[in-house]
C-alpha positions in Angstrom: -64.8 -25.3 11.5 -64.4 -24.6 15.4 -60.6 -24.6 16.3 -61.4 -25.9 19.6 -61.7 -29.4 20.5 -64.1 -30.7 23.2 -63.7 -34.3 23.2 -66.5 -34.9 25.6 -69.4 -33.4 23.5 -68.1 -33.4 19.8 -68.6 -36.0 17.5 -65.4 -38.1 16.8 -65.6 -36.9 12.8 -65.2 -33.6 14.1 -62.7 -34.2 16.8 -60.4 -36.1 14.1 -61.1 -33.0 11.2 -59.8 -30.5 14.1 -56.9 -32.4 15.3 -55.8 -33.3 11.6 -56.2 -29.7 10.4 -53.6 -28.6 13.2 -51.3 -31.4 12.3 -51.3 -30.1 8.6 -51.0 -26.5 9.4 -48.0 -27.1 11.9 -46.4 -28.7 9.0 -46.3 -32.4 10.6 -47.9 -34.3 7.9 -48.3 -34.0 4.0 -51.2 -34.1 2.0 -51.2 -37.9 1.8 -49.2 -38.8 5.0 -50.7 -39.8 8.2 -53.9 -40.9 9.8 -56.3 -40.4 12.9 -58.5 -42.4 14.4 -61.1 -42.5 17.8 -62.6 -45.8 19.5 -65.9 -44.4 20.5 -68.2 -46.1 23.4 -69.5 -48.8 21.4 -66.1 -50.0 20.0 -66.9 -48.9 16.8 -63.8 -47.0 15.0 -63.7 -43.6 13.3 -60.7 -43.4 10.8 -59.5 -40.9 8.4 -60.1 -41.9 4.8 -57.5 -43.3 2.3 -56.6 -41.1 -0.6 -58.4 -37.6 0.8 -56.4 -34.3 0.7 -55.2 -34.0 4.8 -55.4 -30.5 4.3 -58.7 -30.2 3.2 -60.3 -33.1 5.2 -64.1 -32.4 6.2 -66.2 -34.4 9.0 -68.3 -36.0 6.2 -65.0 -37.7 4.9 -64.2 -39.4 8.1 -64.9 -43.3 8.0 -66.7 -45.8 10.5 -65.5 -49.2 10.9 -68.4 -50.7 13.1 -67.7 -53.3 15.7 -68.9 -56.1 13.4 -66.4 -54.6 10.5 -69.4 -53.1 8.3 -67.8 -49.8 7.0 -69.7 -46.7 6.8 -68.7 -43.7 4.8 -68.1 -42.2 1.5 -64.7 -43.2 1.2 -62.6 -46.4 2.1 -60.8 -46.3 5.7 -56.9 -45.5 5.7 -54.7 -48.6 4.9 -53.2 -48.2 7.9 -56.7 -49.3 9.5 -55.0 -52.5 10.8 -52.4 -51.4 13.1 -55.3 -49.0 14.2 -57.3 -52.0 15.2 -54.4 -54.0 16.8 -53.6 -51.2 19.1 -57.0 -50.6 20.5 -57.3 -54.6 20.9 -54.2 -54.7 22.8 -55.1 -51.5 25.1 -58.4 -51.0 26.5 -57.2 -47.8 27.8 -56.6 -46.2 24.6 -59.3 -44.4 22.9 -57.4 -42.5 20.0 -54.4 -42.8 17.9 -52.3 -40.7 15.9 -50.0 -41.6 12.9 -47.8 -39.4 11.2 -44.1 -38.9 9.5 -43.1 -35.5 11.2 -39.4 -34.6 10.2 -37.9 -34.8 13.6 -39.3 -38.2 14.5 -38.6 -39.4 11.0 -34.8 -38.6 11.4 -34.8 -40.9 14.6 -36.6 -43.1 12.7 -34.5 -43.8 9.6 -31.5 -43.3 11.9 -32.9 -46.3 14.0 -32.5 -44.4 17.1 -35.2 -43.3 19.7 -35.1 -40.0 21.4 -34.6 -39.7 25.1 -37.3 -38.2 27.2 -35.1 -37.6 30.0 -33.8 -34.5 28.7 -36.8 -32.4 30.3 -38.4 -33.4 33.4 -42.4 -32.7 31.8 -41.4 -34.4 28.7 -40.6 -37.5 30.7 -43.5 -37.2 33.0 -46.1 -36.8 30.2 -44.8 -38.9 27.2 -42.9 -41.8 29.5 -40.5 -44.0 27.6 -40.5 -44.5 23.9 -41.1 -47.7 22.2 -39.5 -48.9 18.8 -41.1 -51.1 16.2 -39.1 -52.8 13.7 -39.8 -52.6 10.0 -42.9 -53.9 8.6 -44.7 -53.4 5.2 -47.1 -50.7 5.9 -51.0 -51.8 5.7 -50.0 -55.4 6.6 -51.0 -57.6 9.6 -47.2 -57.6 10.5 -46.8 -53.7 10.9 -49.9 -54.2 13.2 -48.0 -57.2 15.3 -45.0 -55.2 15.6 -46.5 -51.7 16.7 -49.1 -53.5 18.8 -46.3 -55.7 20.8 -44.9 -52.3 21.6 -47.9 -50.8 23.0 -48.5 -54.2 24.9 -45.2 -53.1 27.0 -47.1 -50.1 28.5 -46.1 -47.2 26.2 -48.2 -44.8 24.4 -45.5 -43.5 21.9 -43.8 -45.8 19.4 -41.1 -45.0 16.9 -41.9 -47.0 13.3 -38.4 -47.9 11.7 -38.0 -46.3 8.7 -41.5 -44.9 8.8 -42.7 -42.6 11.7 -44.5 -42.8 14.8 -48.1 -43.9 16.3 -49.3 -42.5 19.5 -52.3 -43.7 21.4 -54.0 -41.4 24.0 -57.0 -41.4 26.5 -58.6 -39.4 23.9 -57.4 -37.8 21.0 -56.5 -34.4 22.7 -54.3 -36.4 24.6 -52.5 -38.3 21.7 -52.0 -35.1 19.8 -50.3 -33.3 22.7 -47.7 -36.3 23.2 -47.5 -36.1 19.6 -46.9 -32.4 19.1 -44.4 -32.5 22.2 -42.1 -35.7 21.4 -41.6 -34.1 17.8 -40.5 -30.7 19.5 -38.2 -32.6 21.8 -37.1 -34.8 18.9 -36.0 -31.6 16.9 -34.3 -30.1 20.3 -32.0 -33.1 20.3 -31.3 -33.0 16.6 -30.4 -29.2 16.8 -28.8 -29.2 19.9 -26.3 -32.1 18.9 -24.9 -29.1 16.6 -24.3 -27.1 19.5 -22.5 -29.4 21.7 -23.4 -32.4 24.0 -27.0 -32.9 24.9 -27.3 -33.4 28.8 -29.8 -36.2 29.8 -31.2 -36.2 33.3 -31.4 -38.9 36.3 -34.7 -40.2 37.2 -33.8 -38.8 40.5 -33.4 -35.6 39.3 -36.8 -35.5 37.3 -38.5 -36.8 40.3 -37.3 -34.1 42.5 -37.8 -31.3 40.0 -41.6 -32.5 39.7 -42.0 -32.7 43.4 -41.3 -29.1 43.5 -43.8 -28.3 41.1 -46.2 -30.2 42.9 -46.8 -27.6 46.0 -49.9 -26.0 45.4 -51.8 -22.7 46.4 -54.9 -22.3 48.5 -58.4 -21.5 47.4 -59.7 -18.0 47.7 -63.1 -17.7 49.3 -65.8 -18.0 46.7 -66.7 -14.6 45.5 -68.9 -12.7 42.5 -69.0 -15.5 39.5 -69.2 -12.4 37.1 -66.0 -11.6 35.5 -64.7 -7.8 35.9 -64.2 -5.5 32.8 -60.6 -5.6 33.5 -60.6 -9.5 34.2 -62.2 -10.0 31.1 -59.8 -7.7 29.0 -56.7 -9.6 30.6 -58.2 -13.0 29.7 -59.1 -11.9 26.4 -55.0 -10.7 25.8 -53.5 -14.0 27.6 -56.2 -16.2 25.0 -54.9 -14.3 21.8 -51.4 -14.6 22.6 -52.0 -18.5 23.6 -53.6 -19.0 20.2 -50.9 -17.1 18.0 -47.9 -19.0 20.4 -49.5 -22.4 19.5 -49.9 -21.7 15.9 -46.2 -20.8 15.5 -45.0 -23.9 17.6 -43.9 -21.4 20.2 -46.2 -22.8 23.0 -47.3 -26.3 23.2 -50.9 -27.6 24.1 -49.1 -30.0 26.6 -46.7 -27.3 28.4 -46.1 -23.7 29.0 -47.8 -21.0 30.8 -48.7 -17.2 30.3 -49.6 -14.9 33.1 -50.3 -11.0 32.9 -50.4 -9.0 36.2 -54.0 -7.2 37.0 -52.5 -5.1 40.0 -49.7 -5.2 42.7 -51.2 -8.4 44.4 -53.2 -10.3 41.4 -52.5 -12.0 38.2 -54.4 -14.4 35.5 -52.6 -17.5 34.5 -53.1 -20.3 32.2 -54.6 -23.4 33.7 -53.0 -27.0 34.3 -54.0 -30.1 32.3 -56.2 -28.3 30.0 -54.4 -28.1 26.3 -53.4 -24.6 25.1 -55.0 -25.5 21.9 -58.7 -25.1 23.4 -58.3 -22.7 26.2 -61.2 -20.4 27.1 -61.6 -17.2 28.6 -63.4 -19.0 31.5 -60.6 -21.5 32.0 -58.2 -18.7 33.0 -57.3 -18.6 36.6 -57.1 -15.7 38.7 -54.3 -15.7 42.1 -55.0 -12.9 44.6 -53.0 -12.4 47.2 -51.6 -15.8 47.2 -54.9 -17.7 46.7 -56.4 -19.2 43.5 -59.8 -19.4 42.3 -61.8 -22.2 44.2 -62.4 -25.1 41.9 -59.4 -24.4 39.4 -56.0 -25.2 38.8 -53.5 -23.1 37.9 -50.4 -24.2 35.6 -48.1 -26.0 37.9 -45.4 -23.1 37.5 -47.9 -20.6 39.5 -45.7 -20.3 42.5 -42.7 -19.2 39.9 -45.0 -16.8 38.4 -46.0 -15.2 41.7 -42.4 -15.1 42.9 -41.3 -13.2 40.0 -44.4 -10.6 40.3 -43.3 -10.3 43.9 -39.6 -9.6 43.3 -40.1 -7.4 39.9 -43.0 -4.8 40.5 -42.0 -4.0 36.9 -42.8 -7.1 35.4 -46.4 -7.3 34.1 -46.4 -10.3 32.1 -44.6 -13.8 32.1 -44.4 -16.5 29.6 -42.8 -20.1 30.4 -42.1 -22.5 27.4 -40.2 -24.9 25.5 -39.8 -24.1 21.8 -37.8 -26.0 19.6 -34.6 -23.8 19.0 -34.3 -22.1 22.2 -34.8 -25.7 24.1 -31.8 -26.7 22.3 -29.9 -24.4 24.0 -31.5 -25.3 27.1 -30.5 -29.3 27.1 -27.1 -28.6 26.1 -26.2 -25.6 27.9 -24.5 -23.9 25.1 -24.1 -20.1 25.3 -26.7 -18.0 23.3 -24.8 -14.9 22.0 -27.3 -11.8 21.5 -24.9 -10.1 19.4 -26.5 -11.6 16.3 -28.4 -8.7 14.7 -29.4 -5.2 16.4 -32.7 -6.0 17.1 -31.7 -9.3 19.0 -28.9 -7.3 21.2 -31.2 -4.3 21.9 -34.3 -6.2 22.8 -32.7 -8.9 24.9 -29.5 -7.6 26.3 -27.8 -10.7 27.6 -30.0 -13.8 27.8 -28.5 -15.7 30.6 -28.5 -19.6 31.2 -29.5 -20.7 34.7 -28.7 -24.4 36.2 -31.4 -27.1 36.3 -33.7 -26.3 39.2 -32.2 -22.5 39.9 -35.9 -21.6 39.8 -36.0 -22.9 43.4 -32.8 -21.3 44.7 -34.2 -18.3 46.6 -30.7 -16.6 47.3 -28.9 -17.0 43.8 -31.4 -18.3 41.6 -33.8 -17.2 38.7 -35.0 -14.1 40.6 -31.8 -12.4 40.7 -31.1 -13.2 37.0 -34.1 -11.9 35.3 -34.9 -8.1 35.1 -35.9 -5.2 32.6 -32.2 -5.6 31.0 -32.0 -9.2 30.9 -35.9 -10.4 29.9 -35.2 -13.8 28.7 -33.6 -16.6 30.9 -33.0 -20.0 29.6 -32.9 -23.3 32.5 -30.7 -26.0 31.7 -32.8 -28.9 31.0 -35.9 -27.3 31.4 -37.5 -24.1 29.8 -37.2 -20.6 28.5 -38.7 -17.9 30.8 -39.8 -14.5 29.1 -40.9 -11.5 30.7 -42.1 -7.8 29.9 -43.9 -4.7 30.9 -46.7 -5.9 28.6 -47.7 -9.3 27.5 -47.4 -8.2 23.6 -43.9 -7.3 24.6 -43.0 -10.5 26.2 -44.6 -12.2 23.4 -42.1 -10.2 20.9 -39.1 -11.1 23.0 -40.0 -14.5 22.9 -40.3 -14.8 19.1 -37.1 -12.5 18.8 -35.3 -15.2 21.1 -36.6 -18.1 18.9 -35.8 -16.7 15.7 -32.2 -15.6 16.9 -31.8 -19.2 18.4 -32.8 -20.7 15.0 -30.2 -18.4 13.0 -27.3 -19.6 15.2 -28.1 -23.3 15.2 -28.3 -22.9 11.2 -25.0 -20.6 11.1 -23.4 -23.7 12.6 -23.1 -25.3 9.3 -21.3 -22.6 7.9 -18.6 -22.0 10.1 -18.0 -19.9 13.5 -20.3 -17.1 14.5 -19.1 -13.7 13.9 -20.5 -11.3 16.4 -21.2 -7.5 16.2 -18.4 -5.6 17.2 -18.0 -3.6 20.6 -17.7 -0.5 18.6 -20.9 -1.4 16.9 -22.3 -2.2 20.2 -21.7 1.1 21.6 -23.5 2.9 18.6 -26.6 0.6 19.2 -26.6 1.5 22.9 -27.1 5.1 21.9 -30.3 4.3 20.2 -31.4 1.3 22.5 -33.8 3.1 25.0 -36.0 4.3 21.9 -36.4 0.9 20.3 -36.7 -0.7 23.6 -38.9 1.4 25.4 -41.8 1.4 22.5 -45.2 1.6 23.8 -46.8 -1.7 23.0 -50.5 -1.6 22.7 -52.9 -4.5 23.0 
């Protein structure tokens, strides 16, 4: 089964199977929990079956409920089919529905609260406000009415009281990306509350930040469409890291960017508005001398990547992302103490926290914070930026930083964190260059 999702050419049963496998492999549903559906151009609904292992779902297991109510398939449709149909009847713009019980969202569901998407500009922009549906018995028309009435208000995401979440999208990729992003956001808020007070942005701050990112690069002149060997090699490097990062939850389909330098004035970067799960070599965008590949759209953070490369010739790879635990520090502004274990201190040295919007401050902003000795910077209510001499090195720093962030959050329930002492740090300094300058191969 292919891991790429092409909503334009793949049959609905294949699309559903790919997305359910992602959800299950990311531990966002259980063997029996959740259901997915797609409404095709003929108003038939393709939906996951009842009583079939979600971890081993096959295209042949998917059930079709025809417009006239006829059921085609080897199984019965999901018992939750009524609320899928209720959503489609209310919202002609919705073509796919994702329903599951991921732990972060369920935590809000059973506390009868809704995560505030204003903690991060990109989440607010992509997910919007979240609706809340009062409890009703699963599989009933009452539940369908409760959920559909919320979708009737224009939202795409609904928290189901004491149940889970249901998300609608323009296609199943869009619905999945919203699902993944809101679950990570919910977890970040939950973990962040262990560190301090979670900060919520004003609408004016969000609008201003999104406008900053809206600035574009001009197109380069049309050139040879054939990829050079070095360009193809770099694209392959990025693609390998993107897939690993998505599987590990270090990069999200809807948010994050990765770039790698080709030479002093050229770099490759992931594109905008394409799910990171489904990137191909040809999707990567080359930026040369301040201009982009014609007809392609690099990630909205491209100008930031360009500025970092220009300011720091020793940096050859950049990852910008919002993984769960580091984002918990971003939305609270809590101090990230690197003196946890030797590897964390040696590799990361000093993880600085920059103010909201500091990446646009040319005088005292991000560019003055980041360096070889400070490869990771957390931006308040934004993201984490990781750099390295090589792409694999930057990815390793990201893994180390996220693991360390998780350990710090988990330790909060045990008491105060006890850092490595000054004497121990001094001893570590003697071996630091040997560890940190390891020649990564990729």
